[in-house]
C-alpha positions in Angstrom: 53.2 92.4 85.9 55.0 90.1 83.4 53.9 87.0 81.5 55.9 84.8 83.9 53.5 82.5 85.7 50.7 85.2 85.2 48.0 83.5 87.4 50.4 82.8 90.2 52.1 86.2 90.1 48.8 88.1 90.1 47.6 86.1 93.1 50.8 86.5 95.2 51.0 90.2 94.4 47.9 90.6 96.6 49.6 89.1 99.6 51.3 91.2 102.3 53.0 90.7 105.7 56.1 90.9 107.7 58.3 88.0 106.3 58.3 86.3 102.9 60.7 83.4 102.2 61.5 82.7 98.6 62.9 79.1 98.4 64.3 78.5 95.0 64.5 82.2 94.2 66.3 81.7 90.9 67.0 85.1 89.4 64.6 86.8 91.9 61.3 87.3 90.1 59.1 86.7 93.1 61.7 88.3 95.4 61.3 91.5 93.5 57.5 91.1 93.0 56.9 90.9 96.7 59.7 93.1 98.1 57.3 96.0 98.7 54.6 93.8 100.1 56.7 92.4 103.0 58.9 94.1 105.5 61.6 91.4 105.1 62.4 88.9 102.4 64.7 85.9 102.6 65.7 84.7 99.2 67.3 81.3 99.0 69.0 80.0 95.8 71.2 76.8 95.6 72.9 77.4 92.3 76.1 79.5 92.9 76.0 80.9 89.3 72.4 82.1 89.5 73.0 83.3 93.1 75.7 85.7 91.8 73.1 87.4 89.6 70.6 87.5 92.4 73.2 89.2 94.6 73.6 92.0 92.1 69.9 92.6 91.8 68.4 92.0 95.3 66.0 94.5 96.9 67.3 96.3 100.0 65.0 94.5 102.4 66.2 91.1 101.2 68.6 88.7 103.0 70.2 86.3 100.4 71.3 82.8 101.1 73.3 80.6 98.7 72.2 77.1 99.8 69.8 74.2 99.0 66.8 73.7 101.3 65.8 70.1 102.0 65.1 67.7 104.9 68.4 68.1 106.8 71.5 70.1 107.2 74.6 69.0 105.3 75.5 69.1 101.6 73.6 68.2 98.4 74.5 67.5 94.8 73.0 70.2 92.5 72.4 69.0 89.0 71.9 71.8 86.5 69.6 71.5 83.5 72.1 71.7 80.6 69.4 72.9 78.2 68.3 75.9 80.4 70.8 77.0 83.0 68.4 79.5 84.6 65.5 77.0 84.2 66.2 75.4 87.5 68.7 73.0 89.0 67.7 70.1 91.2 69.1 68.3 94.2 67.0 65.2 93.2 70.0 63.2 92.0 73.5 62.3 92.9 75.4 64.2 90.2 76.5 67.8 89.9 78.2 70.3 92.1 78.2 70.1 95.8 76.4 72.8 97.7 75.5 73.5 101.3 72.1 72.3 102.4 69.8 73.2 105.4 66.4 72.3 106.5 63.7 75.0 106.4 63.1 74.2 110.1 66.7 75.0 111.0 66.8 78.1 108.8 63.6 79.6 110.3 63.8 78.3 113.8 64.1 81.8 115.3 61.2 83.3 113.3 58.0 83.3 115.4 55.8 84.0 112.3 56.5 83.5 108.6 53.8 85.0 106.5 54.6 83.3 103.2 56.9 80.7 101.8 57.1 80.3 98.1 58.6 76.9 97.2 60.0 76.2 93.7 62.7 73.6 94.1 62.5 71.5 90.9 61.1 68.3 92.5 62.6 68.5 96.0 59.4 70.0 97.5 58.7 66.9 99.6 62.2 67.1 101.1 61.7 70.8 102.0 58.3 70.0 103.5 59.7 67.2 105.6 62.4 69.5 106.9 59.8 72.2 107.8 57.4 70.0 109.8 58.6 71.4 113.2 58.0 75.0 112.2 54.8 74.5 110.1 52.6 76.0 112.9 54.6 79.3 112.4 54.1 79.4 108.6 50.8 81.1 107.6 50.9 80.5 103.9 52.7 78.5 101.2 52.8 78.7 97.4 54.2 75.4 96.2 55.1 74.5 92.7 54.5 70.7 92.5 56.7 68.8 90.0 54.7 65.6 90.1 51.1 66.3 89.0 50.2 62.8 90.1 50.8 63.7 93.7 48.3 66.7 93.9 45.9 64.8 96.1 48.7 63.6 98.3 50.0 67.2 98.8 46.5 68.4 99.6 46.1 65.7 102.2 49.5 66.3 103.7 49.0 70.0 104.0 45.5 69.5 105.5 47.0 67.3 108.2 49.2 70.2 109.1 46.3 72.6 109.3 46.2 74.2 105.9 43.5 74.7 103.3 44.3 74.3 99.6 43.5 76.2 96.5 45.1 75.3 93.1 46.2 78.5 91.4 46.8 77.0 88.0 46.9 73.7 86.1 50.2 74.1 84.3 52.6 71.3 83.7 53.9 72.1 87.2 50.8 73.3 89.1 51.0 75.8 91.9 49.1 75.2 95.2 48.2 77.9 97.7 48.0 76.6 101.2 46.8 78.8 104.1 46.4 78.1 107.8 42.8 78.0 109.0 43.3 79.9 112.2 44.7 83.0 110.4 42.1 82.8 107.7 39.3 83.2 110.3 41.1 85.5 112.7 40.6 88.6 110.5 44.4 89.2 110.3 44.6 88.6 106.5 42.1 88.5 103.7 43.1 85.3 101.9 40.3 84.9 99.2 
């Protein structure tokens, strides 16, 4: 284990399943951390420069996609952080390079069950969630990095409306929420606590 998001990384390292989707994979920390815990991994990174690094270092059970995930298919403007090029780029603006964009619903429409989605998209988490509403019943668990601390209660309420319980994993500048579906929690298929 590394010092990178230690509370979150320790928690997710205990999760297992068939399919893990790493949205905002960056250089692949969580992709690698969970590659042995899941039969298949889909790692999605919007920044073409970071994606090239991810391509060279991806685990064998990983499918890589160089695109942004948001509320609809099309294109997005990806704005890089000039002070930290691997510290995250965001589609929450109208400047930057043009990249392909898909909704999570379209991307995962053929997946009957998704065991875990990790979401770290530098402020675009609400767009991703909006684009995933049609497939939310198929997603068992989420780990979401929230970029607006003031919207924690709103995120909890939104996810509860979609059948998830909430546990906050940390209280960092960008807190991470863990959301799990009640029916799987009580079915004995996975130990979530």
